[in-house]
VOTI-37207 format. One line per field, with one value per residue (C-alpha): residue number from 0; residue in one letter; x, y, z. Coordinates in Angstrom, 3 decimals, padded with zeros to 6 digits, m for minus. Layout:
# residues N
num	c(NUM, ...)
residu	c(a, ...)
c1	c(X, ...)
c2	c(Y, ...)
c3	c(Z, ...)
***
This chain:
# residues 110
num	c(0, 1, 2, 3, 4, 5, 6, 7, 8, 9, 10, 11, 12, 13, 14, 15, 16, 17, 18, 19, 20, 21, 22, 23, 24, 25, 26, 27, 28, 29, 30, 31, 32, 33, 34, 35, 36, 37, 38, 39, 40, 41, 42, 43, 44, 45, 46, 47, 48, 49, 50, 51, 52, 53, 54, 55, 56, 57, 58, 59, 60, 61, 62, 63, 64, 65, 66, 67, 68, 69, 70, 71, 72, 73, 74, 75, 76, 77, 78, 79, 80, 81, 82, 83, 84, 85, 86, 87, 88, 89, 90, 91, 92, 93, 94, 95, 96, 97, 98, 99, 100, 101, 102, 103, 104, 105, 106, 107, 108, 109)
residu	c(x, x, x, x, x, x, x, x, x, x, x, x, x, x, x, x, x, x, x, x, x, x, x, x, x, x, x, x, x, x, x, x, x, x, x, x, x, x, x, x, x, x, x, x, x, x, x, x, x, x, x, x, x, x, x, x, x, x, x, x, x, x, x, x, x, x, x, x, x, x, x, x, x, x, x, x, x, x, x, x, x, x, x, x, x, x, x, x, x, x, x, x, x, x, x, x, x, x, x, x, x, x, x, x, x, x, x, x, x, x)
c1	c(m025.446, m021.663, m020.250, m017.199, m014.528, m012.498, m008.794, m008.065, m009.996, m008.369, m004.890, m005.721, m006.961, m003.759, m001.626, m003.432, m002.768, m006.213, m007.300, m008.191, m011.711, m013.792, m015.284, m011.864, m012.380, m015.470, m013.590, m010.613, m012.793, m014.421, m011.001, m009.712, m012.612, m011.460, m007.798, m006.551, m005.867, m002.559, m001.304, m002.934, m001.114, 002.127, 004.185, 002.745, 003.324, 003.156, m000.072, m001.519, m000.830, m002.412, m005.504, m005.840, m005.641, m008.203, m010.669, m009.837, m008.578, m005.934, m003.000, m004.834, m007.905, m005.756, m004.168, m007.475, m009.884, m010.455, m010.418, m014.218, m014.424, m012.290, m014.283, m017.449, m015.759, m014.856, m018.409, m019.769, m017.314, m019.044, m019.600, m018.818, m016.620, m013.421, m014.283, m015.056, m011.422, m010.268, m012.655, m011.258, m007.726, m008.712, m010.122, m006.893, m004.852, m007.027, m006.276, m002.474, m001.699, m003.922, m002.138, 001.210, 000.097, m001.068, 002.205, 004.179, 002.097, 001.079, 003.437, 001.150, m001.816, m000.111)
c2	c(076.884, 076.944, 076.199, 074.003, 074.022, 070.853, 070.948, 069.778, 072.689, 075.190, 073.945, 074.093, 077.672, 078.676, 076.969, 078.966, 082.258, 082.721, 083.002, 079.698, 080.857, 083.155, 084.858, 086.396, 088.672, 090.297, 090.879, 092.318, 094.759, 096.008, 096.415, 098.288, 100.717, 101.676, 102.129, 105.700, 106.944, 108.448, 104.984, 103.231, 105.466, 105.753, 104.218, 106.733, 110.129, 112.148, 110.426, 110.876, 114.605, 114.645, 112.862, 115.509, 118.275, 116.617, 116.301, 119.617, 117.900, 119.250, 117.240, 117.102, 115.640, 113.052, 111.971, 111.324, 110.256, 106.574, 104.847, 104.741, 108.507, 109.289, 106.881, 108.769, 112.074, 110.646, 109.404, 112.850, 114.624, 116.755, 114.943, 117.692, 116.726, 118.088, 116.742, 113.265, 112.927, 114.047, 111.608, 108.777, 109.820, 109.749, 106.238, 105.068, 106.527, 104.671, 101.436, 101.845, 099.732, 096.957, 097.071, 096.960, 093.941, 092.179, 092.917, 091.458, 088.268, 087.892, 084.979, 082.968, 083.710, 082.933)
c3	c(094.744, 094.289, 090.859, 091.098, 088.446, 088.132, 088.926, 085.387, 083.885, 086.280, 085.366, 081.646, 082.018, 083.834, 081.191, 078.489, 080.291, 081.830, 085.434, 087.045, 087.889, 085.623, 088.714, 089.299, 086.283, 087.818, 091.050, 089.174, 087.223, 090.432, 092.013, 088.980, 089.273, 092.759, 091.784, 091.955, 088.437, 089.609, 090.539, 087.593, 085.099, 087.098, 084.255, 081.789, 083.443, 080.218, 079.171, 082.675, 082.399, 078.929, 080.256, 082.965, 080.354, 078.109, 080.985, 082.665, 085.822, 088.153, 089.454, 092.783, 091.039, 089.303, 092.588, 094.313, 091.581, 090.910, 087.540, 087.776, 088.469, 085.432, 083.244, 084.217, 083.307, 079.893, 079.364, 080.233, 077.896, 075.241, 071.961, 069.450, 066.464, 068.040, 071.466, 070.144, 069.075, 072.538, 074.189, 072.064, 073.012, 076.696, 076.311, 074.668, 077.530, 080.031, 078.161, 078.070, 081.169, 079.824, 076.460, 078.271, 080.285, 077.124, 075.300, 078.187, 078.109, 074.460, 073.839, 076.105, 073.824, 070.521)
***
């Protein structure tokens, strides 16, 4: 069965800054997982380098690993008291492009 979303609802969602179809979000998340981390963090070179250091990854690793691969590395990071802080820093670095996107569009949400 195919769920249909009315044109009126789609237009309202777009006007409010959302995608016109909620299924798009699932597709976007899957696509993000396959994005190379080097490209994903291209606007944040210093933070990308820091992320590599935190996770013990080489520049080569960073060029060829996907967002999903790096997320797994973060999840597998040791959980000692010092390492927990580094893990949290790594998670914040991974979120930077999303924060940037939100900041550029937040007037739509207010």
